[in-house]
C-alpha positions in Angstrom: 242.4 87.5 129.3 238.6 87.3 130.0 236.8 84.3 128.5 234.6 85.0 125.5 232.3 82.2 126.6 228.8 83.0 127.7 228.4 83.8 131.4 225.4 85.3 133.2 225.2 89.0 134.2 225.1 88.3 137.9 226.2 85.5 140.2 225.4 87.2 143.5 222.4 85.0 144.1 222.9 81.4 145.3 222.1 79.2 142.4 222.1 75.4 142.5 221.1 72.7 140.1 220.1 69.1 139.5 221.4 67.6 136.3 220.2 64.1 135.5 221.0 62.0 132.5 218.0 60.5 130.7 219.3 57.0 130.7 216.3 55.7 132.7 213.9 56.7 135.5 214.9 58.4 138.7 215.8 56.1 141.6 216.5 56.7 145.3 220.1 57.7 144.6 218.8 60.4 142.1 216.3 61.6 144.7 219.1 62.2 147.2 220.9 64.5 144.9 217.8 66.3 143.8 216.5 66.8 147.3 219.7 68.0 148.9 220.5 70.4 146.1 217.0 71.8 146.1 216.8 72.2 149.8 220.2 73.8 150.1 219.1 76.4 147.5 215.8 77.1 149.1 217.2 77.3 152.6 219.7 79.9 151.4 217.1 81.9 149.6 218.4 81.1 146.1 217.3 79.5 142.9 217.3 75.8 141.9 217.6 74.9 138.2 217.1 71.6 136.3 219.4 70.6 133.4 219.0 67.5 131.3 222.4 66.1 130.4 221.3 64.4 127.2 224.6 64.4 125.3 225.1 60.6 125.0 222.3 59.3 122.7 223.6 55.7 122.6 222.9 55.4 126.4 219.6 57.4 126.5 216.2 55.8 126.9 213.3 57.1 124.8 210.9 59.1 126.9 213.2 59.1 130.0 213.6 62.9 130.0 209.9 63.5 130.2 209.5 60.8 132.8 212.2 62.4 135.0 210.5 65.8 134.8 207.1 64.2 135.7 208.6 62.4 138.6 210.2 65.6 140.0 206.8 67.3 139.7 205.0 64.3 141.4 207.5 64.5 144.3 206.8 68.2 144.8 209.9 69.7 143.3 209.6 73.2 141.8 212.5 74.6 139.7 213.3 78.1 138.5 213.2 79.0 134.8 213.2 76.7 131.8 214.9 73.3 131.8 218.2 73.4 129.9 218.9 70.5 127.4 222.5 69.9 126.7 221.6 68.4 123.3 220.8 72.0 122.2 224.1 73.4 123.3 226.5 72.5 120.5 227.4 76.1 119.7 228.5 76.7 123.3 230.7 73.6 123.4 232.3 74.5 120.1 233.1 77.9 121.5 234.8 76.2 124.4 236.9 74.0 122.1 237.9 77.1 120.1 239.1 78.7 123.4 241.1 75.6 124.4 242.6 75.4 120.9 243.6 79.1 121.0 245.5 78.6 124.2 247.2 75.4 123.0 245.6 73.2 125.7 243.9 70.9 123.2 245.3 68.1 121.0 244.0 65.2 118.9 244.3 61.6 120.1 244.0 58.6 117.9 244.7 55.9 120.5 242.3 53.0 120.8 241.2 51.8 124.2 243.5 48.9 123.9 246.5 51.1 123.0 245.7 53.3 126.0 245.6 50.4 128.4 248.9 49.0 127.0 250.6 52.4 127.3 249.4 52.9 130.8 250.7 49.5 131.8 254.1 50.3 130.2 254.2 53.5 132.2 253.3 51.8 135.5 250.0 53.7 135.6 246.6 52.4 136.7 244.3 51.1 133.9 242.4 53.9 132.3 245.0 56.7 133.0 246.1 58.2 129.8 249.9 58.6 129.6 250.0 61.3 127.0 250.9 59.1 124.1 249.6 61.5 121.4 250.5 64.7 123.3 253.3 65.6 120.9 252.1 63.7 117.8 250.8 66.8 116.1 247.6 65.1 114.8 245.2 67.5 113.1 242.5 68.7 115.4 240.0 68.4 112.6 240.9 64.8 111.8 239.8 61.5 113.3 240.1 60.7 117.0 239.2 62.2 120.3 240.3 65.7 121.6 242.1 65.8 124.9 243.1 68.6 127.2 246.7 68.8 128.5 247.3 68.2 132.2 251.1 68.7 132.2 252.1 68.9 135.9 248.6 69.9 137.0 247.8 69.4 140.7 244.4 70.6 141.9 243.2 71.3 145.4 239.8 72.4 146.7 237.8 72.2 149.9 234.6 70.2 149.6 232.0 71.4 152.1 231.3 67.9 153.3 234.2 65.7 152.3 236.8 68.2 153.4 240.2 69.1 151.7 240.8 67.4 148.3 244.0 67.1 146.3 244.6 65.4 143.0 247.6 65.1 140.8 245.6 65.3 137.6 248.3 64.2 135.2 249.4 61.2 137.3 245.9 60.1 138.6 243.8 60.9 135.4 246.0 62.0 132.6 245.1 64.2 129.7 241.3 63.8 129.5 238.8 63.7 126.7 236.6 66.8 126.0 235.2 65.5 122.6 234.9 61.8 122.0 236.2 60.0 119.0 232.6 59.5 117.8 232.1 63.2 117.8 230.0 63.4 121.0 230.8 65.9 123.7 232.4 64.7 126.8 230.7 65.2 130.2 233.6 67.1 131.7 233.4 69.9 129.0 229.7 70.2 128.9 229.2 70.4 132.6 231.8 73.1 133.0 230.4 75.2 130.2 226.8 74.9 131.3 227.4 75.5 135.0 229.0 78.8 134.0 226.3 79.7 131.5 223.6 79.1 134.1 225.4 81.0 136.8 225.7 78.0 139.2 227.3 79.2 142.4 227.1 75.9 144.3 227.0 72.3 143.3 225.5 69.6 145.5 225.8 66.1 144.0 226.9 62.6 144.8 230.4 61.7 145.9 230.8 59.4 142.8 231.6 62.6 141.0 234.1 63.9 143.6 237.1 62.6 141.6 235.9 64.4 138.5 235.9 67.8 140.2 239.6 68.5 139.7 239.3 68.0 136.0 236.4 70.5 136.0 238.4 73.0 138.0 241.3 72.6 135.5 238.9 73.4 132.6 237.4 76.3 134.5 240.9 77.7 134.9 241.7 77.2 131.2 238.5 78.7 130.0 238.5 81.7 132.4 235.2 80.6 134.1 234.2 80.9 137.7 234.6 78.0 140.1 231.4 77.1 142.1 231.4 75.8 145.7 231.1 72.0 146.0 229.4 69.6 148.4 229.5 65.9 147.6 226.9 63.8 149.3 227.4 60.2 150.3 225.9 57.9 147.6 223.4 55.2 148.4 224.8 51.7 147.8 223.0 48.3 147.8 223.7 45.3 149.9 226.6 44.4 147.6 228.2 47.8 148.1 227.3 48.9 144.6 226.1 52.5 143.9 222.4 52.6 143.0 222.1 53.0 139.3 220.4 51.6 136.2 223.4 49.2 135.8 222.8 47.8 139.3 219.0 47.5 138.7 218.0 50.2 141.2 214.2 50.4 141.2 212.4 53.4 139.8 210.9 55.8 142.3 207.2 54.9 142.8 204.8 57.4 141.4 201.7 56.4 143.5 203.0 57.4 147.0 206.0 59.8 147.0 205.9 60.5 150.8 207.9 57.4 152.0 210.8 57.9 149.6 211.0 61.6 150.4 210.9 60.9 154.1 213.6 58.2 153.8 215.8 60.5 151.7 215.6 63.2 154.4 216.6 60.6 157.0 219.4 59.3 154.9 220.7 62.8 154.7 220.7 63.1 158.5 217.7 65.5 158.8 215.7 63.4 161.3 212.2 64.0 159.9 209.4 63.3 162.4 207.3 60.2 161.7 204.1 62.1 161.6 205.1 63.6 158.3 204.3 60.3 156.7 200.6 60.8 157.7 200.4 64.2 156.0 200.9 65.4 152.5 203.8 66.4 150.2 203.3 70.1 150.9 203.6 69.6 154.7 206.8 67.5 154.2 208.4 70.2 152.0 207.5 73.0 154.5 209.2 71.0 157.2 212.2 70.1 155.1 212.9 73.7 153.9 212.5 75.0 157.5 214.8 72.4 159.1 217.3 71.7 156.4 220.9 71.7 157.7 223.7 70.5 155.5 225.9 70.2 158.5 223.8 67.2 159.6 224.7 65.1 156.4 226.8 62.1 157.4 230.5 62.6 156.4 231.0 59.5 154.2 231.5 58.7 150.5 228.8 56.0 150.6 226.1 54.7 152.9 223.8 51.6 152.7 220.3 52.4 151.2 217.5 52.3 153.8 
């Protein structure tokens, strides 16, 4: 049965996106995802969209969304259409929950984090994997607690354009996962699937830290009757300690005074071999070179690489 969720009229045109969370300023790791996704879209004659994933207010930083957009502009990025803000998408996410409820894929969970850890240990599962404790409890969906999606026997496979064939036993390696949190906030997995479909995203280029989330998103796409985009997961930049660059690891914000060196370094990190003379030019010249010479096949095949 076709999904009643919103989908665009046409998905013939290549359409990529960059979807930052406003938890702080952009850093070098963010730049890699933005640059690769944008260049892949431009090189293939498609569109590149920006979406602000602002569905977690406790983690968000005041003014970060505006700063992110200003930084993208300063670094020469141009996006197509208006920026989508997930904080304005409640109606679409509720429609997705209604669809999951209609098909019997949704159930309420009242387990605390401690109870989940104890149940996982009792079932010989790794910490954090939900063993389905509340799957048959029959808790009211409108009551307290989180809402989870069933993964009974689900094994998902897909071919990542860079990382190669992927396979995940979702029930065993993840468990029934949350789509609406116990505090009432929307979970990332649900929001990203609904919004990628609504924006007609045909191809997703992002960091490999999200590679293991992809099978959950494919499972939701199947349940909701939504199309599955192509995926390319980039190597993430890590610091000297092997930690992914992030706000939590104190990654420095991208400098606003001179964007050329970080852009040049990002191209080099992505295997594109930009000539040194680009550092003596301007942003427009670097972008012309980057679009003309972009080759996703040159990106190193790795899950993580040391930052330059």
